[in-house]
Every structure is written in structure tokens, then in C-alpha cells.
N, C-alpha and C positions, 0 to 999 in steps of 0.2 A: 437355237442350238440347245441340245439337252445338257443338263447341268453336269452330267458325268463325263462329258467329252472335254478334251483339252481345247484351248482356244484354236481357231483355225490357223494353220501354219501358212504364212504369206511370204512367198519369195519376192525379193526386191532386187532388181538388177542394178548395176553400178556403171559408172564411167571407168575409163582406163586412161590414166595420165602418167606418162613416163614410167610405165611398168607398175604403177600402183592403182589398185581398185579404190575408187573414192565415191562417197555417197553423202549427199546433203542429209543431215540428221533429221530434218523436217519430215522426210519420208518415214523414218522409223517411228518418230513421235506420232505421226498421223495414224499409222497402222495400229500402234499400241493403244491410242486413245479410242479407236474404233472397236477394240476388243479382239484384235488379231495378235498373233505372235510373229513379229518380224523375223525374217531369215534372209541374210544376205546371200545372193546367188554367186557362187564362185565361177570364174571364167575358166572352165576346164579345157584340156586339150583333147579329151575323148568325148565323142558324141554319145557313146554308150553310157559313160558315167554321167554325162549331163542329163540324159533321159532318166537314169536311175535316181538322180537328185530330184528331178522334176516330179517323179512318182511320189516322193515324200510330201510334196506341197499340196495345199488345198486351194491356193489362188496364186496368181502371178501379177506383179506390177512391173511393167517395163518403163523405166524412168526417162527423163529428158536427156538430151545429148546434142551432139553436133548434127551434121547433115546425113540424110538418107540418100543413097545414090541408086538404089533399086527403084525402078519405075520412074526415073527422073525425066522431066521435060525441061529442056533448057540447060544452061551452064551455071554451075555454082558461082555466086559472087565472091569477091575477095574476103568478105567479112564473115564467112562461115566455112569451117573445115569439114572434110570427110571424117566420119567416125572411125576410130581405130579398128582395123579388120579383125583383130582378136575379139574385141567386144561384139562386133557385128555377128561373127560366127557363133559366139556363145548365145547371144540374144535370139538368133534364128533357131538354134537347136531347141532352146527352151520354148519358144513360141510355137514351133512346129509340133512339138509334143503336146502342148496345151491345146492347140487348135484341134487336135484329134481326140480330145477328152471332153468331159462334161464339166470341167472346172473353169471358174471365171478368170477373165483377163482384164486388166485395166492398163491401157496404154496412155502415157502422158507425153505430149509434145512429140519428140522423136519416136517415142513408143507407139503413139497412135499412127504415125506415118509409116513405121516399119510394119505394123500389122496390116495396114492398107496395102502396102507394096507386096507383102507375102501372099495376099489374097488377090493379086493381079491388078491392083489399082495403080494410078499414076499420081505424080507429085510435081507441082511447080517448083523449080529450083529457087526462084525469087519472085514470089507472088506479087509483091509491091511493084516490081518493074515489068512483070509479064502481063498484068491484067489492068485495064483501064479502071480508074475510080477506086482502086484499093488504097486504103490508108496504111500508115506505118504500123506494123504489128511487132516489130523488133524492139526490145528494150534498148539495145545498143545503138539503135538509130533514133531513139527518142520516144518510142511508144511507152505508154503507161498502162492505162486501163481502158476498157470499152465494154459495152453491153453485148450480150449474145441473146438471141431469141431461141428459146428451147421449144422443140416440137411437142405439141400435146399428144399424149398417149405413148410417149417414148419412155424407155427405162430411165433416161436422164431426168425426165420430168418427174418421175416418181421420187427422186431424191432432192432435186433442186426446185421443183415446181415449174409450171408453165409460164410463159411470158418472158420478160427480160431479166437477165441476171448480169451483174457487173463482175468481170473477170480481169485477170492480168493478161499481158500480151508479151510473149517471149519468142516469137518465131519469125523466120525469114521464108521458109518453105511452107507449102500448104497443099492440101489434097485438091487435085483436079477431078479425077474420076474415082469413085468408090470401088474397092475391091469386091469380089464375089461374096454375096451374102450380107454386105454392109449397107446401111442407109444413113443419111445425114440426120442427126438429131438436134443440131444447133448451128446457127450461123451468126456471124457478125453483121452489123448493119450494112457493110460494104459487100456482103455476099460471101465472104471467105468462110469456108467450112471450119467450124470450131468444135464439133463433136460428131462421132459416128458410133454406130452400134449394130449388132445383129438382131434378128427378129425376136429372140427371147431375152435379150439383155445380158447374156452371159459374157459377151465381148463388148466392152465400152472403150472408146478412145476419146480423149479430150485434148485440144490444142493448147489450152491454158494449163497453169500449174496449181492444182488444188491444194497441194501441201503447203502453199504459201498464201492461202485464202482462208482466214479464220472463220468467215461466215459460210462460205460455199463448201470448202474442203471437208469439214467433218461429216456433213451429210452424205457426200459422195463416197468417202471412205467407209462409213458405216454400212451403206448399202452393199458395197463390194465385199466387205468382211462377212456380212450376213449371208450373202450368196455363197461364199467359200465355206461357211459353216454348214449350209444346206447340202452342198456337194459332198462334204466329209460325212455327213449323216447318211447320205444315200449309199456311199461305199461300204458302210458298216451294216447295212440292212441285209 
């Protein structure tokens, strides 16, 4: 990024709990440490204003959350709730606008699943109980960490390297079929999809939580912020 440009402005979505937008500060710290300027995405009532807000951003991070019901296969188990519809509406508006742009998107856990669903993909409601041989991936069910195998030649490999990387595990749902234009770029040893991306790496989704991984996370956030900086430069040319 040229020295005369401001840091890339990175939108970060939030949860919605009892009428309050809430965000783990680890997301903010991760973006700042990677050279980006964090900007909390407001959950607006107007699609037009939401798109106007999106226009100001150079990159978008869709953070973790409860369940995605779009593209759902099966029935949600009792230990995961649907996401507040106000948040879902806001996230969809932001994502739809970004998907039609040249700006990068990073989806984390729920964020990855929502991207996949918007692109026509499908999601297991409870992958542990719907697929034979799948281990526990939910922290609340006793999951801790596991390895993922990163695909050679992928955008994810450019930041994390190829081979096996240890990540945290925080999910009940998981992708079954990739949405249009997405490919799998990492899997857990039991075959569960742990990352997806599009062909040029502008869209990346990870099932794990990089904001809580001091070794893995900074590399992934740095790559994302750098892509956002390049997108900002292109718009000024």
C-alpha cells in the first residue's frame, strides 16, 4: 500500500444480543495489528444506507455467531440457536454488496457458512450427528483443537503454508456443498470442511477462529488487510 494512503478501512460485523451489538475485542486488535483500520458495521434498517456504508469500506469481516438456516440440511440441535434476524438481514446486505465488488471478504465460522449459503451452498445442521466418523468440533461439547490440512496452491496456503496447521474448533454446523465459485482449501482429518475460497482468493472463509490463534491468526489477517489495501489503491487509479 502506498505510504500516502490511509490504512485500509475494514468493516467488522457484530452479534446482536438483547438489542445490543456486541463484538469480541480480539477482532479489533487483530485488524489493527495487521495494519487495518477497524470499523464496526452498524445493523441498519435501510438496505440503501447499508450499501452506502459498505461503499466506504475496503474489506469486510463477517464474524462468528449462532446458526445459519439458509441452505440448511437437517434440524438444528438444541445447543445452537438461530441468529437474530436483524443481524442476518444486515450481514446479507453487506455481503451481497461486497460479493458484487472487487473488495475482499473474510468469513469466520458463521461468516463462512453465510457466504457459502448466499452463493447457493448447503450446510449440515449438526455435522457430528449427521456424518459418520466426524469428531466433536464444538467447544461446548468438549472440542478443543485439531489439525487442518491446507491445500497447496490455495490463497490460504499463501498465508498459513501448506500441510497441517493446528486450529481451534468452535462449530456444530459445517458445509456440505460449496456455493457457486467456492472451492475447499482446508479440511480437518475427519473430512469436515475447514476453509473455502474463490479462485482469486478475494473471498476466504474459515471455520476456525483466527482472532484467537496467536500463531495462525496474524498471518491470515495480514494477508486480508493487504488485499484490502490493494483494492483501495485500484479504486484511486
